C-alpha positions in Angstrom: -204.5 -132.7 85.5 -204.3 -128.9 85.4 -202.0 -127.1 87.9 -203.7 -124.4 90.0 -201.8 -121.2 90.6 -202.8 -119.4 93.7 -202.0 -115.7 94.3 -199.0 -116.6 96.3 -197.5 -118.6 93.4 -197.8 -115.7 91.0 -196.4 -113.3 93.6 -193.4 -115.6 94.2 -192.6 -115.8 90.5 -192.9 -112.0 90.1 -190.7 -111.3 93.1 -188.0 -113.8 92.0 -188.1 -112.3 88.5 -187.8 -108.7 89.7 -185.0 -109.6 92.1 -183.0 -111.4 89.4 -183.4 -108.5 87.0 -182.3 -106.0 89.7 -179.2 -108.1 90.4 -178.3 -108.3 86.7 -178.6 -104.6 86.2 -176.8 -103.7 89.4 -173.8 -105.7 88.2 -173.6 -104.4 84.7 -173.6 -101.0 83.0 -176.7 -101.8 80.9 -179.0 -98.9 80.9 -176.5 -96.6 82.5 -173.9 -96.2 79.7 -172.9 -97.5 76.2 -169.8 -99.1 77.8 -168.8 -102.7 77.2 -168.7 -105.3 80.0 -165.8 -107.8 79.7 -166.4 -109.1 83.2 -168.3 -108.0 86.3 -165.2 -106.3 87.7 -164.0 -104.7 84.5 -165.9 -102.1 82.4 -164.5 -101.0 79.0 -164.9 -97.6 77.5 -163.7 -96.3 74.1 -163.6 -93.0 72.2 -167.3 -93.3 71.3 -168.2 -93.1 75.0 -166.7 -89.6 75.2 -169.1 -87.2 77.0 -171.3 -90.0 78.4 -172.0 -91.1 82.0 -171.1 -94.5 83.5 -172.1 -96.1 86.8 -169.7 -98.3 88.6 -169.9 -100.2 91.9 -167.0 -99.9 94.4 -164.2 -102.2 93.4 -165.0 -102.3 89.7 -162.2 -101.4 87.2 -162.8 -98.8 84.5 -160.6 -99.6 81.4 -160.2 -96.7 79.0 -158.9 -97.6 75.5 -158.2 -94.7 73.2 -156.3 -94.4 69.9 -152.9 -92.7 70.2 -149.7 -92.2 68.2 -147.0 -92.5 70.9 -144.2 -92.4 68.3 -145.1 -88.8 67.6 -145.0 -87.9 71.3 -148.7 -87.6 71.7 -150.5 -89.6 74.4 -153.5 -89.4 76.6 -152.7 -87.7 80.0 -155.0 -87.5 83.0 -156.2 -84.0 83.6 -158.9 -84.4 86.1 -160.6 -86.9 88.5 -161.4 -87.1 92.2 -159.0 -89.5 94.0 -161.5 -90.3 96.7 -163.8 -91.8 94.0 -161.3 -93.2 91.4 -157.7 -94.3 91.6 -155.4 -94.8 88.6 -154.3 -98.5 88.7 -151.0 -99.7 87.2 -149.1 -98.4 84.3 -150.5 -97.2 81.0 -150.3 -99.8 78.3 -149.8 -99.3 74.5 -150.9 -102.0 72.1 -149.8 -101.5 68.5 -152.6 -101.4 65.9 -150.1 -101.5 63.0 -146.7 -102.9 62.1 -145.8 -99.5 60.5 -143.4 -97.2 62.2 -145.4 -94.3 63.6 -148.6 -96.2 63.1 -151.6 -96.0 65.5 -151.7 -97.8 68.8 -154.3 -98.2 71.5 -153.5 -96.6 74.8 -155.1 -98.4 77.8 -155.5 -96.9 81.2 -157.1 -98.5 84.3 -159.0 -96.8 87.1 -160.5 -98.4 90.1 -163.8 -97.3 91.7 -162.6 -96.7 95.3 -165.2 -94.6 96.9 -168.9 -93.7 96.6 -169.4 -90.4 94.8 -169.2 -88.7 91.4 -166.4 -87.4 89.4 -165.4 -86.3 85.9 -162.6 -88.3 84.4 -160.9 -86.0 81.9 -158.0 -87.0 79.6 -156.1 -84.7 77.3 -154.3 -85.9 74.1 -151.1 -83.9 74.0 -147.3 -84.0 74.1 -146.5 -83.8 77.8 -143.5 -81.5 77.3 -145.4 -78.8 75.4 -146.6 -76.3 78.0 -149.3 -73.8 77.4 -150.5 -75.7 74.2 -154.1 -76.7 73.9 -154.6 -80.5 73.6 -155.5 -81.9 70.2 -158.4 -83.9 71.8 -160.2 -84.2 75.2 -161.9 -87.3 76.5 -164.4 -86.8 79.3 -166.5 -89.2 81.2 -168.9 -88.6 84.1 -168.3 -91.4 86.6 -170.8 -92.3 89.3 -169.6 -94.9 91.9 -172.3 -96.6 94.0 -171.9 -98.8 97.1 -170.5 -102.2 96.2 -173.1 -104.9 95.3 -173.4 -108.5 96.3 -172.0 -109.7 93.0 -168.6 -108.0 93.5 -166.2 -109.6 95.9 
Protein backbone atom coordinates (compact mmCIF):
# COMPACT_ATOMS: atom_id res chain seq x y z
CA UNK A 1 0.00 0.00 0.00
CA UNK A 2 1.53 3.32 -1.12
CA UNK A 3 1.66 6.22 1.32
CA UNK A 4 0.05 9.44 0.10
CA UNK A 5 1.82 12.68 0.80
CA UNK A 6 -0.43 15.69 0.91
CA UNK A 7 0.88 19.21 0.54
CA UNK A 8 0.86 19.64 4.33
CA UNK A 9 3.15 16.61 4.81
CA UNK A 10 5.73 17.99 2.39
CA UNK A 11 5.47 21.45 3.95
CA UNK A 12 5.98 19.99 7.43
CA UNK A 13 9.15 18.12 6.35
CA UNK A 14 10.56 21.23 4.68
CA UNK A 15 9.84 23.47 7.69
CA UNK A 16 11.38 20.98 10.13
CA UNK A 17 14.46 20.60 7.89
CA UNK A 18 14.98 24.36 7.54
CA UNK A 19 14.50 24.94 11.29
CA UNK A 20 17.00 22.19 12.13
CA UNK A 21 19.55 23.61 9.70
CA UNK A 22 19.12 27.13 11.08
CA UNK A 23 19.65 25.90 14.66
CA UNK A 24 22.80 24.04 13.66
CA UNK A 25 24.30 27.02 11.89
CA UNK A 26 23.28 29.44 14.65
CA UNK A 27 25.19 27.36 17.19
CA UNK A 28 28.35 26.94 15.17
CA UNK A 29 30.76 29.09 13.23
CA UNK A 30 30.30 27.13 9.97
CA UNK A 31 29.94 29.50 7.07
CA UNK A 32 31.06 32.47 9.15
CA UNK A 33 34.71 31.65 9.73
CA UNK A 34 37.35 28.94 9.33
CA UNK A 35 37.53 28.55 13.13
CA UNK A 36 37.27 25.17 14.83
CA UNK A 37 34.43 24.27 17.17
CA UNK A 38 35.38 22.15 20.19
CA UNK A 39 32.01 22.62 21.86
CA UNK A 40 29.02 24.87 21.44
CA UNK A 41 30.37 27.27 24.05
CA UNK A 42 34.02 27.29 22.93
CA UNK A 43 35.31 28.43 19.52
CA UNK A 44 39.01 27.89 18.70
CA UNK A 45 41.08 30.12 16.42
CA UNK A 46 44.72 29.81 15.38
CA UNK A 47 47.34 31.74 13.38
CA UNK A 48 45.75 30.76 10.05
CA UNK A 49 42.57 32.63 11.11
CA UNK A 50 44.47 35.94 11.18
CA UNK A 51 42.56 38.67 9.35
CA UNK A 52 39.31 36.69 9.25
CA UNK A 53 35.89 37.34 10.70
CA UNK A 54 34.12 35.21 13.28
CA UNK A 55 30.57 35.29 14.58
CA UNK A 56 29.80 34.36 18.18
CA UNK A 57 26.68 34.24 20.29
CA UNK A 58 26.62 35.94 23.67
CA UNK A 59 28.15 33.65 26.27
CA UNK A 60 30.46 31.80 23.87
CA UNK A 61 34.17 31.64 24.64
CA UNK A 62 36.72 32.50 21.96
CA UNK A 63 39.97 30.57 22.48
CA UNK A 64 42.99 32.02 20.68
CA UNK A 65 45.99 29.66 20.37
CA UNK A 66 49.18 31.10 18.87
CA UNK A 67 52.80 29.99 18.75
CA UNK A 68 55.13 31.89 21.06
CA UNK A 69 58.62 31.63 22.54
CA UNK A 70 58.12 32.89 26.09
CA UNK A 71 61.68 31.96 27.12
CA UNK A 72 62.94 34.72 24.77
CA UNK A 73 60.60 37.26 26.37
CA UNK A 74 58.22 37.37 23.42
CA UNK A 75 54.52 36.81 24.00
CA UNK A 76 51.18 37.83 22.55
CA UNK A 77 49.75 40.94 24.20
CA UNK A 78 46.24 42.35 23.82
CA UNK A 79 46.38 45.63 21.91
CA UNK A 80 42.73 46.25 21.09
CA UNK A 81 39.16 45.06 21.69
CA UNK A 82 35.90 46.57 22.89
CA UNK A 83 35.20 45.51 26.51
CA UNK A 84 31.43 45.91 26.03
CA UNK A 85 31.61 43.14 23.37
CA UNK A 86 34.45 40.86 24.61
CA UNK A 87 36.05 40.30 27.98
CA UNK A 88 39.36 38.59 28.62
CA UNK A 89 38.76 35.51 30.76
CA UNK A 90 41.27 33.94 33.12
CA UNK A 91 45.02 33.86 32.84
CA UNK A 92 47.04 33.31 29.68
CA UNK A 93 48.26 29.71 29.41
CA UNK A 94 51.44 28.39 27.84
CA UNK A 95 51.72 24.81 26.64
CA UNK A 96 55.18 23.64 25.64
CA UNK A 97 55.46 22.26 22.11
CA UNK A 98 59.00 20.99 22.72
CA UNK A 99 61.19 19.61 25.48
CA UNK A 100 64.03 21.87 24.35
CA UNK A 101 64.98 24.91 26.37
CA UNK A 102 63.84 27.99 24.47
CA UNK A 103 61.63 25.87 22.25
CA UNK A 104 58.26 26.92 20.93
CA UNK A 105 55.12 26.92 23.03
CA UNK A 106 51.46 27.60 22.36
CA UNK A 107 50.05 30.67 24.10
CA UNK A 108 46.33 30.29 24.84
CA UNK A 109 44.04 33.22 25.63
CA UNK A 110 40.30 33.13 26.39
CA UNK A 111 37.75 35.82 25.59
CA UNK A 112 34.05 35.76 26.41
CA UNK A 113 31.37 37.25 24.14
CA UNK A 114 29.60 39.51 26.65
CA UNK A 115 27.61 41.97 24.55
CA UNK A 116 26.01 42.28 21.14
CA UNK A 117 28.19 44.25 18.73
CA UNK A 118 31.37 44.20 16.70
CA UNK A 119 34.99 44.63 17.63
CA UNK A 120 38.47 43.99 16.33
CA UNK A 121 40.57 41.74 18.53
CA UNK A 122 44.18 42.74 17.94
CA UNK A 123 47.15 40.97 19.53
CA UNK A 124 50.80 42.01 19.18
CA UNK A 125 53.78 39.65 19.47
CA UNK A 126 56.40 41.59 21.39
CA UNK A 127 58.52 41.85 24.49
CA UNK A 128 56.32 43.81 26.91
CA UNK A 129 59.20 45.85 28.36
CA UNK A 130 60.41 47.13 24.98
CA UNK A 131 58.69 50.47 24.46
CA UNK A 132 58.45 52.18 21.07
CA UNK A 133 59.45 48.96 19.27
CA UNK A 134 57.25 47.59 16.50
CA UNK A 135 55.83 44.12 17.25
CA UNK A 136 57.28 41.19 15.31
CA UNK A 137 53.77 39.99 14.39
CA UNK A 138 50.16 41.15 14.63
CA UNK A 139 47.11 38.87 14.95
CA UNK A 140 43.80 40.52 14.12
CA UNK A 141 40.30 39.07 14.12
CA UNK A 142 36.98 40.79 13.37
CA UNK A 143 34.52 39.55 16.01
CA UNK A 144 30.75 39.90 15.64
CA UNK A 145 28.66 38.98 18.68
CA UNK A 146 24.99 38.26 18.14
CA UNK A 147 22.15 37.78 20.61
CA UNK A 148 22.48 34.46 22.49
CA UNK A 149 20.73 31.50 20.85
CA UNK A 150 18.53 28.76 22.31
CA UNK A 151 21.38 26.26 22.27
CA UNK A 152 23.56 28.23 24.68
CA UNK A 153 22.64 28.19 28.31
